[in-house]
C-alpha positions in Angstrom: -29.5 -48.9 -17.9 -31.8 -45.8 -17.5 -30.9 -42.5 -19.1 -31.3 -40.8 -15.7 -28.7 -43.2 -14.2 -26.3 -42.4 -17.0 -26.8 -38.6 -16.6 -26.3 -38.8 -12.8 -23.2 -40.9 -13.4 -21.8 -38.3 -15.8 -22.7 -35.4 -13.5 -21.2 -37.3 -10.5 -18.0 -38.0 -12.4 -17.8 -34.4 -13.4 -18.2 -33.2 -9.9 -15.6 -35.7 -8.7 -13.1 -34.5 -11.3 -13.8 -30.9 -10.4 -13.3 -31.7 -6.7 -10.0 -33.5 -7.4 -8.8 -30.6 -9.5 -9.8 -28.1 -6.9 -8.0 -30.1 -4.2 -4.9 -30.3 -6.4 -5.0 -26.5 -6.7 -5.6 -26.0 -3.0 -2.9 -28.5 -2.1 -0.3 -26.5 -4.1 -0.5 -23.6 -1.6 1.8 -24.4 1.3 2.9 -21.9 4.0 6.5 -21.7 5.1 7.6 -23.5 8.3 9.1 -21.7 11.3 12.5 -21.7 9.6 11.0 -20.0 6.5 11.2 -23.0 4.3 8.7 -24.8 2.1 6.4 -22.1 1.0 4.6 -22.7 -2.3 4.2 -20.4 -4.3 6.3 -17.4 -3.6 4.1 -14.6 -5.0 4.5 -11.0 -6.0 3.6 -8.5 -3.3 0.2 -7.7 -4.8 -0.9 -11.3 -4.6 0.2 -11.9 -1.0 -3.0 -12.3 1.1 -2.1 -9.5 3.6 -1.3 -7.0 0.7 -4.8 -6.7 -0.8 -4.8 -5.0 -4.2 -7.4 -2.2 -4.2 -6.8 -0.8 -7.7 -4.7 -1.2 -10.8 -4.3 1.2 -13.7 -1.5 0.0 -16.1 1.8 0.0 -14.2 0.3 1.6 -11.1 -1.2 -0.4 -8.2 -2.7 0.5 -4.9 -2.4 -2.1 -2.1 -3.7 -2.2 1.4 -1.3 -4.0 3.8 -2.9 -5.2 7.0 -1.3 -7.5 9.6 -3.1 -8.1 12.9 -1.0 -8.5 16.1 0.7 -11.9 16.2 0.1 -12.6 12.5 2.6 -13.0 9.7 2.6 -12.4 6.0 3.7 -15.0 3.5 7.0 -14.5 1.7 6.4 -12.1 -1.2 8.6 -10.4 -3.7 9.1 -6.7 -4.3 10.4 -5.8 -7.8 9.2 -2.2 -8.1 9.5 1.0 -6.1 6.7 1.5 -3.6 5.4 4.5 -1.6 3.7 3.8 1.8 1.4 5.7 4.0 1.3 4.0 7.4 -2.1 4.5 9.1 -2.0 2.0 12.0 1.3 1.3 13.7 2.7 -1.7 15.6 6.1 -3.2 16.2 7.2 -5.6 13.4 10.1 -7.6 12.3 11.2 -8.7 8.8 12.8 -11.8 7.4 14.5 -11.8 4.0 14.1 -15.2 2.3 17.0 -17.4 3.3 18.3 -15.2 6.1 17.6 -14.8 9.8 14.9 -12.6 11.3 15.9 -9.0 11.7 14.1 -6.5 13.9 12.8 -3.5 12.1 10.4 -0.9 13.4 7.3 0.0 11.3 7.4 -3.1 9.3 9.3 -1.3 6.5 10.8 -3.4 3.8 14.6 -3.8 3.7 16.6 -1.5 1.5 17.2 2.2 1.1 14.2 4.2 2.2 13.3 7.9 1.9 11.2 8.9 4.9 9.2 12.0 5.7 6.5 13.0 8.3 6.7 12.7 12.1 9.8 11.8 14.1 11.2 8.3 13.8 10.2 5.8 16.4 12.5 4.6 19.2 14.8 1.7 18.2 12.9 -1.6 17.8 9.5 0.1 16.9 6.9 1.8 18.9 5.7 5.4 18.7 7.2 8.8 19.6 6.6 9.8 23.2 4.4 12.8 24.0 5.0 14.7 27.2 2.1 14.4 29.7 0.2 11.7 27.8 0.3 8.4 25.9 2.2 8.0 22.7 0.7 9.7 19.7 0.7 8.4 16.2 0.0 10.2 12.9 0.1 8.6 9.5 3.7 8.2 8.3 5.2 8.5 4.8 7.9 6.3 3.4 9.1 5.2 0.0 11.5 2.4 -0.9 13.1 2.7 -4.3 15.8 0.1 -3.7 13.7 -2.6 -5.3 14.4 -1.0 -8.7 18.0 -2.1 -8.3 17.5 -5.4 -6.5 14.3 -7.4 -6.0 13.7 -8.5 -2.4 11.6 -11.5 -1.1 10.7 -11.2 2.5 7.9 -11.8 5.1 6.7 -9.5 7.8 5.7 -10.5 11.4 3.6 -8.2 13.5 5.1 -8.9 17.0 3.5 -5.9 18.5 0.1 -5.4 20.2 -1.9 -3.5 17.6 -2.8 -3.7 13.9 -0.1 -2.8 11.4 -1.7 -1.1 8.3 -0.2 0.8 5.4 -1.5 1.9 2.0 1.0 1.3 -0.7 1.4 2.8 -4.2 3.5 0.8 -6.6 5.1 2.3 -9.7 6.1 -0.4 -12.2 8.0 1.9 -14.5 11.5 3.2 -14.8 10.4 6.5 -13.2 10.1 10.0 -14.6 12.3 12.9 -15.7 13.6 14.5 -12.5 14.2 17.8 -14.4 10.4 18.4 -14.6 9.6 21.1 -12.0 6.6 21.0 -9.6 5.0 23.9 -11.5 5.4 22.1 -14.9 3.9 19.0 -13.3 0.8 20.9 -12.2 1.5 21.3 -8.5 1.7 24.5 -6.4 4.4 24.7 -3.7 7.3 22.4 -2.9 7.1 18.6 -2.7 7.2 17.1 0.8 9.4 14.3 -0.6 10.6 13.4 -4.0 12.5 10.8 -6.0 12.5 9.5 -9.6 9.3 7.4 -9.0 7.2 9.5 -6.6 6.7 13.1 -5.6 4.5 13.8 -2.6 2.6 17.0 -2.0 0.6 17.8 1.2 -2.8 19.6 1.0 -4.2 21.1 4.2 -7.8 22.4 4.1 -9.8 24.2 6.8 -13.5 23.3 7.2 -15.4 24.4 4.1 -12.2 25.0 2.1 -11.4 23.4 -1.2 -8.6 23.5 -3.8 -9.0 25.0 -7.2 -9.7 22.6 -10.0 -6.4 21.4 -11.3 -4.7 18.7 -13.4 -1.3 17.0 -13.5 1.0 15.6 -16.2 1.3 12.2 -14.4 -1.3 10.0 -12.6 -1.9 10.9 -9.0 -3.1 9.0 -6.0 -4.8 11.0 -3.3 -4.4 9.5 0.3 -6.1 10.9 3.3 -3.5 11.7 6.0 -5.7 12.9 8.9 -9.1 12.5 10.5 -11.9 14.6 9.0 -14.3 14.4 6.1 -14.0 15.5 2.5 -14.3 14.6 -1.2 -12.0 14.3 -4.1 -14.0 15.1 -7.2 -13.1 14.8 -10.9 -14.2 12.3 -13.6 -15.1 10.2 -10.5 -15.9 11.3 -7.0 -14.3 9.7 -3.9 -15.3 10.1 -0.3 -12.6 10.9 2.3 -13.7 10.0 5.9 -10.7 8.4 7.6 -6.9 8.1 7.3 -6.1 5.7 4.4 -9.0 6.6 2.2 -7.8 7.1 -1.4 -8.7 8.5 -4.8 -7.1 8.2 -8.2 -6.9 10.7 -11.1 -5.2 9.9 -14.4 -2.9 12.2 -16.3 -4.8 15.3 -17.4 -7.9 14.6 -15.3 -9.1 17.9 -13.7 -10.0 17.4 -10.1 -10.5 19.3 -6.8 -10.3 18.3 -3.1 -12.8 19.7 -0.6 -13.1 19.6 3.2 -16.8 18.9 4.0 -16.2 18.3 7.7 -15.9 20.3 10.8 -12.1 19.9 11.4 -8.9 20.4 9.5 -8.4 17.9 6.7 -5.0 16.8 5.4 -4.4 14.7 2.3 -1.3 14.0 0.2 -1.2 13.8 -3.6 1.3 11.2 -4.7 2.5 11.9 -8.2 3.3 8.5 -9.8 6.1 9.6 -12.2 6.9 8.1 -15.6 8.4 9.2 -18.8 
């Protein structure tokens, strides 16, 4: 038997073994049926294919949820509070694992939510009406802290006609000290919304305007909340050019936000609170 035949046999056997192993791994992924049964595995939210993880720093994660019209996420589990900025809207419905489908506007997760921003949509989803023209949508803020008390496994179906997209900030800690004031935390003005895990501050800049260099006593995620162009600069620089763009600055990192465009720019600084 020639050495080349032996080598090829070994290589061929190795490739076959690798193919079998890969097939076994692939075969383990099984989507749920129409009734919501049979999914393998049931994964944490940041591993669900529609919730793409953009960034992680310790117990902080940034995810980008995108569900095209007619599409459906896999069942996934929420165990930690999450803050959402909705940047593309569509009617959605949610199914908690083991229960029937329940209609919910905005694709929000079940549980107690703290909302801010524009008026709520009509029942069943959709967008607020605007007199004399089509519905108008602006990015929408929402946080769900109920997961800290009870984990939820669910899936989301986009049964609307447009893309549903939301940027999520996950805080995998017990939260921060609610007695810490905005000023002590390094913010000017009053928070737009607040709870033990997140405080949200809005920054509005005219063309050419910028904030002073500042720092905070907790990590912050900057999310663009309007059209326009700008930069968020500190130890790293981030471009802001459409709703949903993001930046991250760790505790104590000095940074500034500038409007480099020709229209008003609005961003929010999300303080990810921890003790």
